[in-house]
C-alpha positions in Angstrom: 158.0 47.8 78.8 154.4 48.9 79.2 154.2 47.3 82.6 157.4 49.2 83.6 155.9 52.5 82.5 152.7 51.9 84.4 154.6 51.1 87.6 156.8 54.1 87.2 153.7 56.4 86.6 152.1 55.0 89.8 155.3 55.6 91.8 155.6 59.2 90.4 152.0 59.8 91.4 152.9 58.9 95.0 156.0 61.0 95.0 154.2 64.1 93.6 153.1 66.0 96.6 149.8 67.7 95.9 147.6 69.8 98.1 145.0 67.7 99.9 141.4 68.6 98.8 139.0 70.1 101.3 136.2 67.7 102.0 134.2 70.6 103.4 133.7 72.0 99.9 132.4 70.6 96.6 130.0 67.8 95.7 129.7 65.1 98.4 129.2 62.4 95.8 132.4 63.5 94.0 134.4 63.2 97.3 132.9 59.7 97.9 134.0 58.6 94.5 137.4 60.1 94.7 138.1 58.4 98.0 136.2 55.3 97.2 137.6 54.4 93.8 141.2 54.0 94.9 140.1 52.2 98.0 137.9 49.9 95.8 140.9 49.1 93.6 143.0 48.3 96.6 140.4 46.2 98.3 139.7 44.4 95.0 143.3 43.5 94.6 143.5 42.2 98.2 140.3 40.2 98.0 141.3 38.9 94.5 144.5 37.6 96.0 142.4 36.1 98.9 140.1 34.3 96.4 142.9 33.0 94.3 144.7 31.9 97.5 141.5 30.0 98.4 141.5 28.5 94.9 145.1 27.2 95.3 144.3 25.8 98.7 141.2 24.1 97.3 143.5 22.2 95.0 145.0 20.6 98.1 141.7 19.0 99.0 138.6 19.6 101.2 140.5 19.1 104.5 143.0 22.0 103.9 140.2 24.2 102.6 138.1 23.6 105.7 141.1 24.2 107.9 141.8 27.6 106.4 138.1 28.4 106.7 138.4 27.9 110.5 141.5 30.2 110.5 139.8 33.1 108.7 137.8 34.4 111.7 141.0 34.6 113.8 142.8 36.6 111.2 139.6 38.7 110.7 139.7 39.5 114.4 143.3 40.9 114.1 142.3 42.9 111.1 139.2 44.2 112.8 141.3 45.3 115.8 143.6 47.2 113.4 140.6 48.7 111.6 139.0 49.8 114.9 142.2 51.5 116.1 142.6 53.0 112.7 139.1 54.4 112.9 139.9 56.0 116.2 143.0 57.6 114.8 141.2 58.7 111.6 138.3 60.3 113.6 140.7 62.5 115.6 142.7 63.5 112.5 139.6 64.2 110.4 138.0 66.4 113.0 141.3 68.2 113.6 141.5 68.9 109.8 137.9 70.1 109.8 138.6 72.4 112.7 141.8 73.7 111.0 144.0 72.5 113.8 147.1 71.2 111.9 149.7 71.4 114.7 148.5 68.1 116.3 148.4 66.0 113.2 151.9 64.6 113.1 151.9 64.0 116.9 148.6 62.3 116.8 149.5 60.2 113.8 152.7 59.0 115.5 151.0 58.2 118.8 148.2 56.4 117.0 150.5 54.1 115.1 152.5 53.3 118.2 149.4 52.5 120.2 148.1 50.2 117.5 151.4 48.3 117.2 151.6 47.7 120.9 148.0 46.5 121.3 148.0 44.2 118.3 151.4 42.7 119.3 150.0 41.9 122.7 146.8 40.4 121.2 148.9 38.4 118.7 150.9 36.8 121.5 147.7 35.8 123.3 146.2 34.5 120.0 149.3 32.4 119.3 149.0 30.7 122.7 145.3 30.1 122.6 144.2 29.6 118.9 144.0 25.8 119.1 141.5 25.9 122.0 139.5 28.6 120.1 139.1 26.6 116.8 138.4 23.4 118.7 135.6 25.2 120.6 134.2 26.4 117.2 134.0 22.7 116.0 137.3 22.0 114.3 138.1 18.3 114.1 141.4 16.6 114.9 141.9 15.9 111.2 142.0 19.7 110.5 144.4 20.6 113.4 147.8 20.1 111.6 146.8 22.4 108.8 145.2 25.0 111.1 148.4 24.9 113.3 150.7 25.4 110.3 148.6 28.3 109.0 148.0 30.2 112.2 151.5 30.0 113.7 153.0 31.8 110.7 150.1 34.2 110.6 150.3 35.3 114.2 154.1 35.7 114.0 153.7 38.1 111.1 150.5 39.8 112.4 152.2 43.1 113.4 152.7 43.8 109.7 148.9 44.0 109.3 148.6 47.0 111.6 150.8 49.8 110.3 149.5 50.0 106.7 145.9 49.8 107.9 146.2 52.6 110.5 148.3 54.7 108.2 145.8 54.2 105.3 143.0 55.3 107.6 144.8 58.4 108.6 145.7 59.4 105.0 142.1 58.9 103.9 141.0 61.1 106.9 143.1 63.8 105.3 141.5 63.3 101.9 144.3 61.2 100.3 143.3 57.7 99.2 146.0 57.2 96.5 148.8 55.8 98.6 146.7 53.4 100.6 145.2 52.1 97.3 148.6 51.8 95.7 150.0 49.9 98.6 147.2 47.4 98.7 147.6 46.7 95.0 151.3 46.2 95.2 150.9 43.9 98.3 148.3 41.8 96.5 150.5 41.4 93.4 153.3 40.2 95.6 150.9 37.8 97.4 149.7 36.4 94.0 153.2 35.9 92.7 154.4 34.1 95.9 151.3 31.9 96.4 151.9 29.1 93.9 155.6 28.9 94.6 155.2 28.6 98.3 152.1 26.4 98.4 153.1 23.9 95.7 156.9 24.1 96.0 157.7 25.3 92.5 161.4 25.6 91.5 163.7 26.1 94.5 160.9 26.7 96.9 159.8 23.9 99.3 156.2 22.6 99.2 154.6 24.3 102.2 150.9 23.8 101.3 148.7 25.9 103.7 151.7 27.3 105.5 152.9 28.6 102.2 149.7 30.5 101.8 150.1 32.1 105.2 153.8 33.0 104.5 152.9 34.6 101.2 150.4 36.9 102.9 152.9 37.9 105.7 155.6 38.7 103.2 153.3 40.9 101.1 152.1 42.7 104.2 155.8 43.3 105.2 156.4 45.0 101.8 153.3 47.2 102.3 154.8 48.3 105.6 158.0 49.4 103.9 156.0 51.5 101.3 153.7 53.1 103.8 156.4 53.8 106.3 158.6 55.5 103.8 155.7 57.7 102.6 154.6 58.6 106.1 158.1 59.4 107.4 159.9 60.9 104.4 157.2 62.4 102.2 154.5 63.6 104.5 156.5 63.8 107.7 153.5 62.7 109.7 155.7 60.5 112.0 157.6 62.4 114.7 160.6 60.4 115.8 160.6 61.9 119.2 159.1 60.5 122.4 156.6 63.0 123.9 156.1 63.6 127.7 154.1 60.8 129.3 151.0 63.0 130.1 150.9 64.2 126.4 151.2 60.6 125.2 148.4 59.5 127.5 146.2 62.3 126.3 146.9 61.5 122.7 146.2 57.8 123.2 142.9 58.4 125.1 141.7 60.6 122.2 142.2 57.7 119.9 140.8 55.0 122.3 137.7 57.0 123.1 136.5 56.2 119.5 138.9 53.3 118.8 137.7 51.1 121.6 134.0 51.1 120.6 135.0 50.9 117.0 137.3 48.0 117.7 134.4 46.3 119.6 132.2 46.9 116.6 134.7 45.5 114.2 135.7 42.5 116.4 132.0 41.6 116.5 132.3 40.6 112.9 134.8 37.8 113.3 133.1 36.6 116.5 129.9 36.4 114.4 131.9 34.6 111.7 133.0 32.0 114.3 129.4 31.6 115.4 128.2 31.0 111.9 131.2 28.7 111.1 130.4 26.7 114.2 126.7 26.4 113.1 127.8 25.1 109.6 130.3 22.7 111.3 127.4 20.8 112.8 126.7 19.7 109.2 130.3 18.5 108.4 133.6 19.8 107.0 132.0 20.1 103.5 129.5 22.7 104.8 132.3 24.7 106.4 134.4 24.6 103.3 131.4 25.7 101.1 130.7 28.5 103.5 134.4 29.6 103.3 134.4 29.7 99.5 131.1 31.6 99.4 132.3 34.1 102.0 135.4 34.9 99.9 133.4 35.4 96.8 130.8 37.5 98.6 133.4 39.7 100.1 135.0 40.2 96.6 131.7 41.5 95.3 131.1 43.6 98.4 134.3 45.6 97.9 132.5 48.9 96.9 130.5 48.6 100.1 133.6 48.3 102.2 135.2 51.1 100.3 132.1 53.2 100.9 132.4 52.7 104.6 136.1 53.7 104.5 135.2 56.8 102.5 132.3 58.3 104.4 134.3 58.8 107.6 136.7 61.5 106.3 133.7 63.4 104.9 131.5 63.2 108.0 134.5 63.9 110.2 135.8 66.9 108.4 132.3 68.4 107.8 131.2 67.6 111.3 134.4 69.2 112.7 133.6 72.3 110.6 130.0 72.4 111.8 128.5 71.7 108.4 125.7 69.4 109.5 123.7 69.4 106.3 126.7 68.1 104.4 127.0 65.3 107.0 123.4 64.3 106.4 124.0 64.5 102.6 127.0 62.2 103.0 124.8 59.6 104.8 122.0 59.8 102.2 124.3 59.5 99.2 126.2 56.6 100.7 123.0 54.7 101.4 121.8 55.2 97.9 125.1 53.9 96.5 124.9 50.9 98.8 121.4 50.0 97.7 122.2 50.2 94.0 125.4 48.2 94.2 123.9 45.6 96.5 120.9 44.8 94.3 123.0 44.7 91.1 125.7 42.3 92.4 123.1 40.2 94.2 121.4 39.5 90.8 124.7 38.8 89.1 125.8 36.3 91.8 122.4 34.6 91.7 123.1 33.5 88.1 126.8 32.8 88.6 126.4 30.8 91.9 126.4 27.3 90.2 129.5 28.0 88.1 131.4 29.4 91.0 130.5 26.3 93.2 131.8 23.9 90.6 134.9 25.9 89.9 136.2 25.7 93.5 135.3 22.1 94.4 134.2 18.7 93.1 132.7 17.8 96.5 128.9 17.8 96.3 128.4 19.1 99.9 130.8 22.0 99.2 129.1 22.8 96.0 125.6 22.7 97.6 126.5 25.2 100.4 128.5 27.5 98.1 125.7 27.7 95.5 122.9 28.1 98.1 124.7 30.9 99.9 125.6 32.9 96.8 122.0 32.6 95.5 120.5 34.2 98.6 122.9 36.3 100.7 124.4 38.8 98.3 121.1 40.3 97.2 120.5 41.3 100.9 124.1 42.8 101.2 122.7 46.3 100.8 121.5 46.1 104.4 125.0 45.1 105.6 126.4 48.0 103.5 124.1 50.5 105.2 125.0 49.3 108.6 128.8 49.5 108.1 128.5 52.8 106.4 126.4 54.3 109.1 128.8 53.0 111.8 131.8 54.5 110.0 130.1 57.8 109.6 129.2 58.1 113.3 132.7 57.0 114.3 134.2 59.9 112.4 131.9 62.3 114.2 133.3 61.0 117.5 130.0 59.2 118.2 130.9 55.5 118.2 127.9 54.3 120.3 125.3 54.1 117.4 127.6 52.0 115.3 128.4 49.7 118.1 124.7 49.1 118.9 123.8 48.6 115.3 126.6 46.0 114.8 126.1 44.2 118.1 122.4 43.9 117.4 123.0 42.5 113.9 125.8 40.2 115.0 124.7 38.8 118.3 120.9 39.0 118.2 119.9 38.7 114.6 122.7 36.4 113.5 124.0 34.8 116.7 120.5 33.5 117.7 119.1 33.3 114.2 121.6 30.8 112.7 121.1 28.3 115.5 117.3 28.5 115.3 117.4 28.3 111.5 119.9 25.5 111.5 117.9 23.5 114.0 114.6 23.6 112.1 115.8 23.9 108.4 119.4 22.8 108.4 121.9 24.6 106.1 119.0 26.4 104.4 117.8 27.8 107.8 121.3 29.2 108.6 121.4 31.0 105.2 117.9 32.4 105.6 118.8 33.7 109.1 121.9 35.5 107.6 119.7 37.1 104.9 117.1 38.3 107.4 119.8 39.8 109.6 121.0 41.9 106.7 117.5 43.1 105.8 116.4 43.9 109.3 119.6 45.6 110.5 119.8 47.7 107.4 116.2 49.0 107.8 116.8 49.8 111.5 120.0 51.7 110.6 118.1 53.8 108.1 115.6 54.7 110.8 118.3 55.6 113.3 120.2 57.9 111.0 117.1 59.8 110.0 116.6 61.0 113.7 120.3 61.2 114.8 122.3 64.1 116.0 124.9 65.1 113.3 127.0 67.3 115.6 130.7 66.2 115.8 132.3 65.7 119.2 135.0 68.4 119.5 138.6 67.3 120.1 139.7 68.2 123.6 142.9 70.1 124.0 145.4 68.9 126.5 145.5 71.1 129.6 148.8 72.9 129.8 151.1 71.9 132.6 152.1 74.7 134.9 155.9 75.3 134.9 
């Protein structure tokens, strides 16, 4: 009965239409917390489901666990593409809200969602046809391929369901509303957790699907999230216009999104490419090293949730205030975000240092898996504040319509500091050298991002109006 009341209260909170707060007024820290807390809850739910999913797969053995670890960068690439396109849409919407231009919001929202769906659908088809070659290039052995194939085929077929809630959530946060996105993520994660054991182990009438069951549970939970978000966007907020615009208007709208979305996508796609590079480096030390890195990565992401939420929250604030010409508030948003990232990063790093051994033993009995998991969690999380500063700075600049700084920061961290560092470190110091290279990349990139922001231009790019067509 209590659970029913809680669910009904959450649903009523979504149905209750409240005026959106102005992010150009009031304490910046308050806005960061109001946007970040629902996002943190949502991301925590999703990442908890991901960690528990990893735990279930680990019960199948080291080979399935290593296979899924090879799949993660591919799925991360699709998610990063969606995040990048969502960042482009959110940037346009946030600046329009800051400028007080409300007429374009529904048209821009509709065009943004349509563009994201078309692009990700095309990428998913290409990925479905090429993923085996990609994972083999990254070092996947023949023993892992059946599980990789079973996981990725289902994941790519259902990949379109990843896009709509991500883009819609970015748009709503750009308007100052983080409740619905957080609620949708929580509900989707709960459905994923419920389905996981039934589909993986074949409980009751369900067939035993093993790693394919884990993939199907994720796809079905995303599909449900699409239904919730679609209903809200269409029926409650009326941000989706069910009318095809003239071609030139559509092209203008898409270009406004892509001008920020393409660099933001490149920035986000750099992360899974980096993950592939690091996975390949660990693969030279065996499947146990890859599995250990996969476990540690899931745990690390779980504790980095507030940093991810922070990067999702700063954009609406810098975008709206930049659009309104309030440059001091933009600077304050950067300063406050960096302070939060530093405090959280240090605190969680210390906690994981002491919990690393327990976590390693919980997820595997394999000594090689335990060694890599414990070593990674003892060193990397305490440097995560640098990563948090980089992603927060990148998101803040994207919302200002200035994606180049974020792209340079991320590319420098990913392809120079990590891409080169892990191979040098691995060559001379083995697994320890790879992990030291990752830690140094976080520290150096975070310091350079701080220096960049201090001297940066905080003026927002203005949204360009479409030129009227002469009758």
